[in-house]
Structures are given as C-alpha cells and as structure tokens.
MMTF fields as JSON, N, C-alpha, C and O atoms, coordinates in Angstrom:
{
  "mmtfVersion": "1.0.0",
  "mmtfProducer": "UNKNOWN",
  "numBonds": 519,
  "numAtoms": 520,
  "numGroups": 130,
  "numChains": 1,
  "numModels": 1,
  "chainsPerModel": [1],
  "groupsPerChain": [130],
  "chainIdList": ["A"],
  "bondAtomList": [4, 2, 8, 6, 12, 10, 16, 14, 20, 18, 24, 22, 28, 26, 32, 30, 36, 34, 40, 38, 44, 42, 48, 46, 52, 50, 56, 54, 60, 58, 64, 62, 68, 66, 72, 70, 76, 74, 80, 78, 84, 82, 88, 86, 92, 90, 96, 94, 100, 98, 104, 102, 108, 106, 112, 110, 116, 114, 120, 118, 124, 122, 128, 126, 132, 130, 136, 134, 140, 138, 144, 142, 148, 146, 152, 150, 156, 154, 160, 158, 164, 162, 168, 166, 172, 170, 176, 174, 180, 178, 184, 182, 188, 186, 192, 190, 196, 194, 200, 198, 204, 202, 208, 206, 212, 210, 216, 214, 220, 218, 224, 222, 228, 226, 232, 230, 236, 234, 240, 238, 244, 242, 248, 246, 252, 250, 256, 254, 260, 258, 264, 262, 268, 266, 272, 270, 276, 274, 280, 278, 284, 282, 288, 286, 292, 290, 296, 294, 300, 298, 304, 302, 308, 306, 312, 310, 316, 314, 320, 318, 324, 322, 328, 326, 332, 330, 336, 334, 340, 338, 344, 342, 348, 346, 352, 350, 356, 354, 360, 358, 364, 362, 368, 366, 372, 370, 376, 374, 380, 378, 384, 382, 388, 386, 392, 390, 396, 394, 400, 398, 404, 402, 408, 406, 412, 410, 416, 414, 420, 418, 424, 422, 428, 426, 432, 430, 436, 434, 440, 438, 444, 442, 448, 446, 452, 450, 456, 454, 460, 458, 464, 462, 468, 466, 472, 470, 476, 474, 480, 478, 484, 482, 488, 486, 492, 490, 496, 494, 500, 498, 504, 502, 508, 506, 512, 510, 516, 514],
  "bondOrderList": [1, 1, 1, 1, 1, 1, 1, 1, 1, 1, 1, 1, 1, 1, 1, 1, 1, 1, 1, 1, 1, 1, 1, 1, 1, 1, 1, 1, 1, 1, 1, 1, 1, 1, 1, 1, 1, 1, 1, 1, 1, 1, 1, 1, 1, 1, 1, 1, 1, 1, 1, 1, 1, 1, 1, 1, 1, 1, 1, 1, 1, 1, 1, 1, 1, 1, 1, 1, 1, 1, 1, 1, 1, 1, 1, 1, 1, 1, 1, 1, 1, 1, 1, 1, 1, 1, 1, 1, 1, 1, 1, 1, 1, 1, 1, 1, 1, 1, 1, 1, 1, 1, 1, 1, 1, 1, 1, 1, 1, 1, 1, 1, 1, 1, 1, 1, 1, 1, 1, 1, 1, 1, 1, 1, 1, 1, 1, 1, 1],
  "groupList": [{"groupName": "MET", "atomNameList": ["N", "CA", "C", "O"], "elementList": ["N", "C", "C", "O"], "formalChargeList": [0, 0, 0, 0], "bondAtomList": [1, 0, 2, 1, 3, 2], "bondOrderList": [1, 1, 2], "singleLetterCode": "M", "chemCompType": "L-PEPTIDE LINKING"}, {"groupName": "ILE", "atomNameList": ["N", "CA", "C", "O"], "elementList": ["N", "C", "C", "O"], "formalChargeList": [0, 0, 0, 0], "bondAtomList": [1, 0, 2, 1, 3, 2], "bondOrderList": [1, 1, 2], "singleLetterCode": "I", "chemCompType": "L-PEPTIDE LINKING"}, {"groupName": "GLN", "atomNameList": ["N", "CA", "C", "O"], "elementList": ["N", "C", "C", "O"], "formalChargeList": [0, 0, 0, 0], "bondAtomList": [1, 0, 2, 1, 3, 2], "bondOrderList": [1, 1, 2], "singleLetterCode": "Q", "chemCompType": "L-PEPTIDE LINKING"}, {"groupName": "THR", "atomNameList": ["N", "CA", "C", "O"], "elementList": ["N", "C", "C", "O"], "formalChargeList": [0, 0, 0, 0], "bondAtomList": [1, 0, 2, 1, 3, 2], "bondOrderList": [1, 1, 2], "singleLetterCode": "T", "chemCompType": "L-PEPTIDE LINKING"}, {"groupName": "TYR", "atomNameList": ["N", "CA", "C", "O"], "elementList": ["N", "C", "C", "O"], "formalChargeList": [0, 0, 0, 0], "bondAtomList": [1, 0, 2, 1, 3, 2], "bondOrderList": [1, 1, 2], "singleLetterCode": "Y", "chemCompType": "L-PEPTIDE LINKING"}, {"groupName": "PRO", "atomNameList": ["N", "CA", "C", "O"], "elementList": ["N", "C", "C", "O"], "formalChargeList": [0, 0, 0, 0], "bondAtomList": [1, 0, 2, 1, 3, 2], "bondOrderList": [1, 1, 2], "singleLetterCode": "P", "chemCompType": "L-PEPTIDE LINKING"}, {"groupName": "HIS", "atomNameList": ["N", "CA", "C", "O"], "elementList": ["N", "C", "C", "O"], "formalChargeList": [0, 0, 0, 0], "bondAtomList": [1, 0, 2, 1, 3, 2], "bondOrderList": [1, 1, 2], "singleLetterCode": "H", "chemCompType": "L-PEPTIDE LINKING"}, {"groupName": "TRP", "atomNameList": ["N", "CA", "C", "O"], "elementList": ["N", "C", "C", "O"], "formalChargeList": [0, 0, 0, 0], "bondAtomList": [1, 0, 2, 1, 3, 2], "bondOrderList": [1, 1, 2], "singleLetterCode": "W", "chemCompType": "L-PEPTIDE LINKING"}, {"groupName": "ALA", "atomNameList": ["N", "CA", "C", "O"], "elementList": ["N", "C", "C", "O"], "formalChargeList": [0, 0, 0, 0], "bondAtomList": [1, 0, 2, 1, 3, 2], "bondOrderList": [1, 1, 2], "singleLetterCode": "A", "chemCompType": "L-PEPTIDE LINKING"}, {"groupName": "ARG", "atomNameList": ["N", "CA", "C", "O"], "elementList": ["N", "C", "C", "O"], "formalChargeList": [0, 0, 0, 0], "bondAtomList": [1, 0, 2, 1, 3, 2], "bondOrderList": [1, 1, 2], "singleLetterCode": "R", "chemCompType": "L-PEPTIDE LINKING"}, {"groupName": "ASP", "atomNameList": ["N", "CA", "C", "O"], "elementList": ["N", "C", "C", "O"], "formalChargeList": [0, 0, 0, 0], "bondAtomList": [1, 0, 2, 1, 3, 2], "bondOrderList": [1, 1, 2], "singleLetterCode": "D", "chemCompType": "L-PEPTIDE LINKING"}, {"groupName": "PHE", "atomNameList": ["N", "CA", "C", "O"], "elementList": ["N", "C", "C", "O"], "formalChargeList": [0, 0, 0, 0], "bondAtomList": [1, 0, 2, 1, 3, 2], "bondOrderList": [1, 1, 2], "singleLetterCode": "F", "chemCompType": "L-PEPTIDE LINKING"}, {"groupName": "GLU", "atomNameList": ["N", "CA", "C", "O"], "elementList": ["N", "C", "C", "O"], "formalChargeList": [0, 0, 0, 0], "bondAtomList": [1, 0, 2, 1, 3, 2], "bondOrderList": [1, 1, 2], "singleLetterCode": "E", "chemCompType": "L-PEPTIDE LINKING"}, {"groupName": "LEU", "atomNameList": ["N", "CA", "C", "O"], "elementList": ["N", "C", "C", "O"], "formalChargeList": [0, 0, 0, 0], "bondAtomList": [1, 0, 2, 1, 3, 2], "bondOrderList": [1, 1, 2], "singleLetterCode": "L", "chemCompType": "L-PEPTIDE LINKING"}, {"groupName": "GLY", "atomNameList": ["N", "CA", "C", "O"], "elementList": ["N", "C", "C", "O"], "formalChargeList": [0, 0, 0, 0], "bondAtomList": [1, 0, 2, 1, 3, 2], "bondOrderList": [1, 1, 2], "singleLetterCode": "G", "chemCompType": "PEPTIDE LINKING"}, {"groupName": "ASN", "atomNameList": ["N", "CA", "C", "O"], "elementList": ["N", "C", "C", "O"], "formalChargeList": [0, 0, 0, 0], "bondAtomList": [1, 0, 2, 1, 3, 2], "bondOrderList": [1, 1, 2], "singleLetterCode": "N", "chemCompType": "L-PEPTIDE LINKING"}, {"groupName": "VAL", "atomNameList": ["N", "CA", "C", "O"], "elementList": ["N", "C", "C", "O"], "formalChargeList": [0, 0, 0, 0], "bondAtomList": [1, 0, 2, 1, 3, 2], "bondOrderList": [1, 1, 2], "singleLetterCode": "V", "chemCompType": "L-PEPTIDE LINKING"}, {"groupName": "SER", "atomNameList": ["N", "CA", "C", "O"], "elementList": ["N", "C", "C", "O"], "formalChargeList": [0, 0, 0, 0], "bondAtomList": [1, 0, 2, 1, 3, 2], "bondOrderList": [1, 1, 2], "singleLetterCode": "S", "chemCompType": "L-PEPTIDE LINKING"}, {"groupName": "LYS", "atomNameList": ["N", "CA", "C", "O"], "elementList": ["N", "C", "C", "O"], "formalChargeList": [0, 0, 0, 0], "bondAtomList": [1, 0, 2, 1, 3, 2], "bondOrderList": [1, 1, 2], "singleLetterCode": "K", "chemCompType": "L-PEPTIDE LINKING"}],
  "groupTypeList": [0, 1, 1, 2, 3, 4, 3, 5, 6, 6, 7, 8, 1, 2, 8, 8, 8, 9, 6, 10, 4, 8, 8, 11, 4, 12, 6, 12, 8, 0, 13, 9, 9, 9, 13, 14, 4, 5, 5, 11, 14, 9, 13, 8, 9, 13, 1, 11, 8, 6, 3, 15, 5, 13, 4, 8, 2, 12, 2, 8, 11, 9, 13, 8, 9, 3, 13, 9, 9, 12, 8, 10, 1, 9, 14, 1, 5, 6, 13, 10, 1, 16, 14, 5, 8, 5, 17, 11, 16, 5, 18, 0, 9, 14, 9, 6, 9, 7, 2, 1, 13, 13, 9, 14, 10, 10, 5, 3, 12, 13, 13, 9, 12, 13, 17, 11, 5, 2, 14, 7, 3, 16, 10, 16, 10, 5, 16, 17, 13, 13],
  "groupIdList": [1, 2, 3, 4, 5, 6, 7, 8, 9, 10, 11, 12, 13, 14, 15, 16, 17, 18, 19, 20, 21, 22, 23, 24, 25, 26, 27, 28, 29, 30, 31, 32, 33, 34, 35, 36, 37, 38, 39, 40, 41, 42, 43, 44, 45, 46, 47, 48, 49, 50, 51, 52, 53, 54, 55, 56, 57, 58, 59, 60, 61, 62, 63, 64, 65, 66, 67, 68, 69, 70, 71, 72, 73, 74, 75, 76, 77, 78, 79, 80, 81, 82, 83, 84, 85, 86, 87, 88, 89, 90, 91, 92, 93, 94, 95, 96, 97, 98, 99, 100, 101, 102, 103, 104, 105, 106, 107, 108, 109, 110, 111, 112, 113, 114, 115, 116, 117, 118, 119, 120, 121, 122, 123, 124, 125, 126, 127, 128, 129, 130],
  "secStructList": [7, 7, 7, 7, 7, 1, 7, 6, 6, 1, 2, 2, 2, 2, 2, 2, 2, 6, 6, 7, 2, 2, 2, 2, 2, 2, 2, 2, 2, 2, 2, 2, 2, 2, 2, 6, 7, 6, 6, 1, 1, 3, 3, 3, 3, 3, 3, 3, 3, 3, 1, 1, 2, 2, 2, 2, 2, 2, 2, 2, 2, 2, 2, 2, 2, 2, 2, 2, 2, 2, 2, 2, 2, 2, 6, 7, 1, 1, 3, 3, 3, 3, 3, 3, 3, 3, 3, 3, 3, 3, 3, 3, 6, 6, 3, 3, 3, 3, 3, 3, 3, 3, 3, 3, 1, 7, 6, 2, 2, 2, 2, 6, 6, 7, 7, 7, 7, 6, 6, 3, 3, 3, 3, 3, 1, 7, 1, 7, 7, 7],
  "xCoordList": [-14.666, -15.651, -15.516, -14.412, -16.644, -16.673, -17.333, -18.397, -16.686, -17.236, -17.439, -16.517, -18.647, -18.939, -19.037, -19.765, -18.305, -18.286, -18.053, -17.442, -18.55, -18.261, -16.96, -16.434, -16.45, -15.242, -14.171, -13.88, -13.591, -12.603, -11.329, -10.576, -11.079, -9.863, -10.092, -9.182, -11.304, -11.601, -10.707, -10.437, -10.255, -9.305, -9.844, -9.078, -11.141, -11.703, -11.721, -11.434, -12.055, -12.061, -10.64, -10.411, -9.697, -8.295, -7.777, -7.092, -8.097, -7.657, -8.287, -7.617, -9.568, -10.233, -9.617, -9.408, -9.326, -8.736, -7.367, -6.976, -6.647, -5.315, -5.38, -4.351, -6.593, -6.77, -5.955, -5.402, -5.889, -5.062, -5.945, -6.264, -6.33, -7.217, -6.545, -7.223, -5.223, -4.517, -4.622, -4.857, -4.448, -4.567, -6.001, -6.226, -6.973, -8.371, -8.626, -9.225, -8.175, -8.381, -7.737, -8.373, -6.503, -5.786, -6.513, -6.676, -6.944, -7.624, -8.986, -9.341, -9.728, -11.051, -10.924, -11.706, -9.951, -9.742, -9.381, -9.858, -8.545, -8.161, -9.389, -9.557, -10.242, -11.45, -12.388, -12.915, -12.596, -13.485, -12.958, -13.731, -11.651, -11.057, -11.282, -11.69, -11.017, -11.15, -12.59, -12.826, -13.549, -14.956, -15.677, -16.837, -15.001, -15.619, -16.63, -17.54, -16.473, -17.365, -16.806, -15.605, -17.679, -17.197, -16.069, -16.082, -15.122, -15.023, -14.36, -14.027, -14.162, -13.484, -14.465, -14.046, -15.725, -16.785, -18.047, -18.035, -19.121, -20.382, -21.459, -21.363, -22.491, -23.626, -24.921, -25.036, -25.877, -27.265, -28.099, -27.884, -29.036, -29.891, -31.323, -31.854, -31.936, -33.316, -34.141, -33.808, -35.202, -36.032, -37.483, -38.016, -38.103, -39.53, -40.193, -39.714, -41.289, -42.007, -43.492, -44.081, -44.079, -45.505, -46.037, -45.283, -47.329, -47.934, -47.984, -47.988, -48.021, -48.048, -46.608, -45.951, -46.108, -44.705, -44.374, -43.285, -45.292, -45.019, -44.992, -44.191, -45.862, -45.869, -44.575, -44.0, -44.125, -42.874, -41.709, -40.878, -41.651, -40.581, -40.658, -39.646, -41.857, -42.049, -41.592, -40.924, -41.95, -41.551, -40.035, -39.452, -39.404, -37.945, -37.255, -36.313, -37.716, -37.109, -37.381, -36.528, -38.552, -38.881, -37.941, -37.402, -37.748, -36.869, -35.415, -34.69, -34.987, -33.607, -33.363, -32.307, -34.336, -34.197, -34.084, -33.261, -34.909, -34.869, -33.519, -32.939, -33.022, -31.734, -30.597, -29.727, -30.6, -29.536, -29.6, -28.575, -30.797, -30.968, -30.481, -29.761, -30.873, -30.452, -28.936, -28.317, -28.342, -26.884, -26.173, -25.164, -26.701, -26.109, -26.278, -25.337, -27.469, -27.74, -26.833, -26.267, -26.704, -25.903, -24.406, -23.591, -24.049, -22.635, -21.963, -20.843, -22.641, -22.104, -20.995, -21.239, -19.78, -18.658, -18.633, -19.197, -17.984, -17.71, -18.981, -19.037, -19.992, -21.241, -21.679, -21.801, -21.914, -22.451, -23.887, -24.187, -24.768, -26.152, -26.292, -26.243, -26.467, -26.491, -27.936, -28.591, -28.418, -29.776, -30.641, -30.148, -31.923, -32.641, -32.535, -32.262, -32.759, -32.729, -33.619, -33.869, -34.094, -34.825, -33.935, -32.729, -34.531, -33.786, -33.203, -33.675, -32.178, -31.569, -32.581, -32.49, -33.535, -34.704, -35.865, -36.455, -36.199, -37.107, -38.57, -39.318, -38.982, -40.374, -40.403, -39.84, -41.076, -41.163, -42.567, -43.056, -43.205, -44.561, -45.536, -46.376, -45.412, -46.33, -46.05, -46.841, -44.927, -44.588, -43.316, -42.318, -43.366, -42.225, -41.31, -41.759, -40.016, -39.067, -38.032, -37.439, -37.832, -36.808, -35.894, -36.322, -34.641, -33.695, -32.818, -32.611, -32.318, -31.324, -30.229, -30.516, -28.982, -27.855, -27.135, -26.895, -26.8, -25.96, -24.624, -24.572, -23.55, -22.222, -21.295, -21.195, -20.621, -19.702, -19.162, -19.331, -18.502, -17.923, -19.004, -18.85, -20.1, -21.194, -22.517, -22.984, -23.123, -24.382, -25.521, -26.503, -25.399, -26.472, -26.543, -27.572, -25.466, -25.485, -26.589, -27.237, -26.803, -27.863, -29.237, -30.217, -29.308, -30.6, -31.158, -32.367, -30.275, -30.727, -31.665, -31.451, -32.676, -33.631, -34.495, -35.223, -34.424, -35.318, -36.444, -36.226, -37.636, -38.739, -39.016, -38.966, -39.303, -39.521, -40.996, -41.662, -41.507, -42.906, -43.146, -42.223, -44.387, -44.75, -44.341, -44.458, -43.869, -43.483, -41.984, -41.526, -41.213, -39.752, -39.156, -39.591, -38.151, -37.358, -35.937, -35.381, -35.341, -33.969, -33.123, -33.427, -32.067, -31.163, -29.753, -29.133, -29.249, -27.899, -26.932, -27.194, -25.83, -24.845, -25.515, -25.428, -26.183, -26.896, -25.947, -24.823, -26.424, -25.645, -25.577, -24.573, -26.644, -26.718, -27.41, -28.223, -27.085, -27.783, -28.861, -29.511, -29.055, -30.105, -31.405, -32.418],
  "yCoordList": [-7.268, -8.294, -8.825, -8.955, -9.124, -9.697, -11.066, -11.216, -12.061, -13.412, -13.797, -13.699, -14.234, -14.713, -16.23, -16.773, -16.921, -18.375, -18.963, -18.337, -20.176, -20.93, -21.715, -22.24, -21.792, -22.591, -21.744, -21.955, -20.796, -19.912, -20.629, -20.089, -21.824, -22.542, -23.519, -24.252, -23.526, -24.402, -24.006, -22.825, -25.004, -24.753, -23.759, -22.951, -23.8, -22.899, -21.458, -20.528, -21.276, -19.934, -19.384, -18.216, -20.222, -19.793, -19.402, -18.39, -20.188, -19.866, -18.556, -17.742, -18.347, -17.103, -15.906, -14.858, -16.059, -14.957, -14.565, -13.399, -15.544, -15.272, -14.943, -14.689, -14.949, -14.753, -15.782, -15.482, -16.984, -18.042, -19.002, -20.1, -18.563, -19.385, -20.678, -21.684, -20.668, -21.887, -22.963, -24.131, -22.575, -23.542, -24.06, -25.25, -23.155, -23.575, -24.593, -25.641, -24.288, -25.19, -26.55, -27.581, -26.569, -27.829, -28.707, -29.909, -28.097, -28.873, -29.376, -30.537, -28.495, -28.87, -29.968, -30.919, -29.846, -30.862, -32.205, -33.246, -32.188, -33.429, -34.104, -35.318, -33.32, -33.888, -34.453, -35.555, -33.709, -34.166, -35.434, -36.34, -35.501, -36.701, -37.899, -38.966, -37.723, -38.81, -39.309, -40.51, -38.389, -38.754, -39.048, -39.461, -38.84, -39.126, -38.092, -38.404, -36.854, -35.783, -35.118, -35.193, -34.461, -33.789, -32.806, -32.169, -32.693, -33.255, -34.634, -35.104, -35.282, -36.583, -37.757, -38.914, -37.473, -38.469, -37.764, -36.563, -38.503, -37.92, -38.165, -39.081, -37.318, -37.425, -37.526, -37.022, -38.18, -38.118, -37.918, -38.58, -37.011, -36.702, -37.065, -36.617, -37.877, -38.293, -37.693, -37.866, -36.998, -36.328, -36.764, -36.825, -37.067, -37.351, -36.314, -36.041, -35.738, -34.726, -35.084, -35.505, -34.905, -35.208, -34.403, -34.033, -34.139, -33.384, -34.188, -33.609, -35.504, -36.373, -36.755, -37.459, -36.3, -36.56, -38.042, -38.47, -38.828, -40.259, -40.989, -41.901, -40.587, -41.193, -40.862, -41.724, -39.622, -39.221, -40.051, -40.527, -40.22, -41.014, -42.474, -43.079, -43.019, -44.42, -44.642, -45.632, -43.726, -43.858, -43.763, -44.465, -42.904, -42.76, -44.047, -44.5, -44.633, -45.877, -47.029, -47.895, -47.033, -48.086, -48.013, -49.032, -46.812, -46.691, -46.991, -47.597, -46.581, -46.862, -48.37, -48.846, -49.12, -50.587, -51.146, -52.021, -50.638, -51.087, -50.769, -51.609, -49.563, -49.171, -50.037, -50.456, -50.306, -51.143, -52.571, -53.178, -53.081, -54.433, -54.489, -55.412, -53.511, -53.468, -53.321, -53.963, -52.484, -52.295, -53.606, -53.936, -54.356, -55.657, -56.663, -57.373, -56.719, -57.669, -57.388, -58.308, -56.116, -55.746, -55.706, -55.667, -55.714, -55.661, -54.371, -54.388, -53.258, -51.966, -51.534, -51.366, -51.354, -50.974, -49.467, -48.677, -49.102, -47.691, -46.845, -45.786, -47.314, -46.573, -46.562, -47.612, -45.368, -45.21, -44.726, -43.817, -45.338, -44.892, -44.263, -44.951, -42.947, -42.183, -41.809, -41.119, -42.267, -41.958, -43.195, -44.308, -42.983, -41.726, -40.857, -41.33, -39.584, -38.601, -37.432, -37.216, -36.683, -35.47, -34.595, -34.497, -33.972, -33.083, -31.934, -31.643, -31.284, -30.158, -29.042, -28.311, -28.905, -28.046, -29.034, -29.462, -29.404, -30.533, -30.299, -31.258, -29.052, -28.784, -27.572, -26.519, -27.753, -26.667, -26.656, -27.674, -25.498, -25.335, -26.365, -26.891, -26.651, -27.57, -29.04, -29.901, -29.334, -30.726, -31.125, -30.404, -32.273, -32.81, -33.53, -34.345, -33.215, -33.706, -34.645, -34.343, -35.773, -36.753, -36.962, -36.874, -37.237, -37.413, -38.645, -39.14, -39.112, -40.179, -39.661, -39.148, -39.792, -39.397, -40.639, -41.576, -40.637, -41.675, -41.013, -39.982, -41.613, -41.026, -42.108, -43.189, -41.813, -42.804, -42.409, -41.276, -43.37, -43.115, -42.819, -41.913, -43.581, -43.385, -43.801, -44.919, -42.914, -43.281, -43.545, -44.195, -43.048, -43.295, -44.764, -45.219, -45.513, -46.943, -47.649, -48.559, -47.23, -47.821, -47.335, -48.077, -46.103, -45.512, -46.044, -46.01, -46.534, -47.071, -48.254, -49.08, -48.312, -49.422, -49.478, -50.45, -48.459, -48.392, -47.423, -46.386, -47.763, -46.815, -46.293, -47.036, -45.023, -44.386, -44.089, -43.61, -44.377, -44.053, -42.55, -41.744, -42.2, -40.791, -40.05, -40.586, -38.836, -38.006, -37.883, -37.045, -38.706, -38.661, -37.708, -37.657, -36.954, -36.106, -36.631, -36.857, -36.83, -37.324, -36.223, -35.738, -35.831, -34.781, -35.357, -35.575, -35.603, -36.137, -34.959, -33.985, -35.057, -33.974, -32.67, -31.663, -32.683, -31.482, -30.311, -30.481, -29.135, -27.92, -27.611, -27.092, -27.93, -27.667, -28.837, -29.532, -29.046, -30.066, -29.45, -30.16, -28.148, -27.486, -27.642, -27.153],
  "zCoordList": [44.862, 45.05, 46.473, 47.001, 47.074, 48.414, 48.316, 47.716, 48.912, 48.947, 50.401, 51.211, 50.729, 52.067, 52.006, 51.175, 52.885, 52.842, 54.223, 55.089, 54.41, 55.631, 55.491, 56.473, 54.273, 54.025, 53.333, 52.156, 54.052, 53.428, 52.98, 52.17, 53.49, 53.108, 51.956, 51.569, 51.412, 50.273, 49.097, 48.879, 48.349, 47.261, 46.234, 45.709, 45.936, 44.931, 45.436, 44.682, 46.701, 47.289, 47.33, 47.016, 47.713, 47.772, 46.384, 46.241, 45.38, 44.018, 43.546, 42.91, 43.854, 43.461, 44.17, 43.559, 45.453, 46.219, 45.661, 45.717, 45.126, 44.558, 43.062, 42.436, 42.491, 41.044, 40.265, 39.207, 40.797, 40.219, 39.423, 39.878, 38.225, 37.402, 36.96, 36.754, 36.812, 36.397, 37.476, 37.166, 38.743, 39.844, 39.933, 40.155, 39.757, 39.779, 38.67, 38.913, 37.463, 36.331, 36.58, 36.36, 37.028, 37.249, 38.268, 38.06, 39.368, 40.408, 39.91, 40.111, 39.267, 38.752, 37.694, 37.693, 36.802, 35.763, 36.389, 35.938, 37.419, 38.094, 38.717, 38.599, 39.376, 39.983, 38.918, 39.074, 37.851, 36.781, 36.122, 35.807, 35.915, 35.317, 36.233, 35.776, 37.523, 38.494, 38.591, 38.723, 38.524, 38.695, 37.381, 37.39, 36.255, 34.966, 34.509, 33.74, 34.981, 34.546, 33.294, 33.033, 32.513, 31.301, 31.631, 32.684, 30.746, 29.401, 29.347, 28.259, 30.477, 30.521, 30.498, 30.45, 30.532, 30.467, 30.002, 29.733, 29.911, 29.463, 30.51, 31.327, 30.464, 31.38, 30.593, 29.476, 31.195, 30.737, 31.996, 33.011, 31.916, 33.061, 32.702, 31.686, 33.539, 33.338, 34.473, 35.645, 34.128, 35.135, 34.97, 33.862, 36.111, 36.134, 37.028, 38.129, 36.56, 37.334, 37.381, 36.386, 38.57, 38.737, 39.92, 40.82, 39.907, 41.004, 42.295, 43.381, 42.194, 43.375, 43.735, 42.968, 44.896, 45.234, 45.386, 45.004, 45.935, 46.108, 44.768, 44.567, 43.865, 42.537, 41.793, 41.127, 41.906, 41.254, 41.781, 41.007, 43.085, 43.696, 43.237, 42.884, 43.249, 42.835, 41.393, 41.097, 40.504, 39.098, 38.934, 38.107, 39.713, 39.64, 40.079, 39.429, 41.173, 41.649, 40.674, 40.475, 40.083, 39.114, 37.904, 37.472, 37.361, 36.197, 36.571, 35.782, 37.753, 38.179, 38.236, 37.817, 38.753, 38.78, 37.363, 37.097, 36.467, 35.072, 34.44, 33.752, 34.67, 34.092, 34.62, 33.855, 35.912, 36.494, 35.943, 35.633, 35.83, 35.288, 33.835, 33.454, 33.037, 31.629, 31.508, 30.66, 32.345, 32.3, 32.619, 31.996, 33.593, 33.942, 32.806, 32.453, 32.242, 31.157, 29.96, 29.369, 29.614, 28.443, 28.739, 27.818, 30.011, 30.376, 29.943, 29.432, 30.144, 29.711, 30.673, 31.868, 30.153, 31.026, 31.287, 30.529, 32.35, 32.665, 32.681, 32.055, 33.394, 33.506, 34.961, 35.592, 35.487, 36.838, 36.724, 35.949, 37.5, 37.59, 38.965, 39.985, 38.981, 40.225, 40.534, 39.753, 41.671, 42.062, 41.954, 41.768, 42.073, 41.944, 43.197, 44.301, 42.973, 44.053, 43.647, 42.461, 44.631, 44.261, 43.384, 43.609, 42.401, 41.521, 42.337, 43.436, 41.796, 42.508, 42.729, 43.715, 41.831, 42.047, 42.212, 41.22, 43.471, 43.701, 43.338, 43.146, 43.242, 42.882, 41.965, 42.268, 40.836, 39.873, 39.286, 38.796, 39.342, 38.807, 39.351, 38.62, 40.658, 41.317, 41.064, 41.45, 40.415, 40.1, 40.842, 40.82, 41.493, 42.239, 41.258, 40.452, 41.34, 40.339, 40.961, 41.996, 40.312, 40.69, 39.499, 38.348, 39.785, 38.692, 38.873, 39.98, 37.747, 37.683, 36.765, 35.683, 37.187, 36.342, 35.849, 36.611, 34.588, 34.008, 33.695, 33.024, 34.184, 33.998, 33.469, 34.049, 32.37, 31.827, 30.475, 30.023, 29.831, 28.514, 27.48, 26.662, 27.514, 26.564, 27.206, 26.988, 27.995, 28.658, 27.682, 28.038, 26.459, 25.488, 25.098, 24.598, 25.319, 25.016, 25.802, 25.286, 27.049, 27.862, 27.408, 27.486, 26.938, 26.587, 25.274, 25.046, 24.414, 23.122, 23.347, 24.234, 22.546, 22.553, 23.814, 24.017, 24.651, 25.812, 25.495, 24.869, 25.927, 25.817, 27.221, 28.2, 27.294, 28.583, 28.768, 27.851, 29.965, 30.242, 30.111, 30.225, 29.873, 29.759, 31.029, 32.131, 30.872, 32.003, 32.193, 32.97, 31.494, 31.616, 30.589, 29.439, 31.028, 30.147, 30.178, 31.253, 29.007, 28.905, 28.285, 27.195, 28.978, 28.507, 28.467, 29.508, 27.261, 27.094, 27.001, 26.296, 27.708, 27.794, 28.235, 27.533, 29.398, 29.846, 30.08, 30.553, 29.74, 29.955, 31.445, 31.932, 32.163, 33.599, 34.284, 33.676, 35.54, 36.325, 37.21, 37.978, 37.112, 37.889, 37.224, 37.725]
}
C-alpha cells in the first residue's frame, strides 16, 4: 500500500506505517475521551438544506440560537453546541446544507419537547458526519 500525505509525522500515519493498531487505538480513544466523542459521549447532527444558500444559513443560525437559549434555560450539563457551519458536504442535489452538532452525555435531552421547522433532519448517534 502507498500513502501520500503532507503530514508524514502525524501519529495516525506513523501507526499505520508500523502496523501498530494498538497504538492507533490508544491514541484515538484518548482523543475521543477528551473531546466527548463516541463511545465516550453521544452526538446528534441537525442538518438544514435549501436551494437558497442565504436562507439555509439564516435558518441554521436561528435554530442554533434557539438551542443555546433552551440549553441555558434548562441548565443541561455536559452539552456542546457546535456550529452552525456548512455541512461537510455543503451542497447536495442543488441544496445548500448547514449543520449543527450536539455533543455530550445525552444530547437528546435538549431535543425533547422541541419542534423543528420544516426542512430540518435530526440524526441521533449518526453513523457518519459526511
């Protein structure tokens, strides 16, 4: 196998080059634990898509404000609201996509009792962030 990279000294590349899956696992687990990513925390991904890029952005910022306000009112501990930001795949089938990530012990606690405007997709414990 040949790997081309701009960062040959990156820990993941070094572990792969040495076939050291244990070192890769240990480092990755440490990072995930520190940042609260699965399996040490949970994620919820909220995506809004629309043909008008400015409208999509506006809706994402509007919902992010609502989520932050609700989290403060409810006093939900150990919850990070990341974004809004363009989705990792920012345009799909002619629709501009924006996302908000909820990261914490139980992001569904914030989602309960909230109604989402039309156009939002909510994915709890997403398999992929792409």
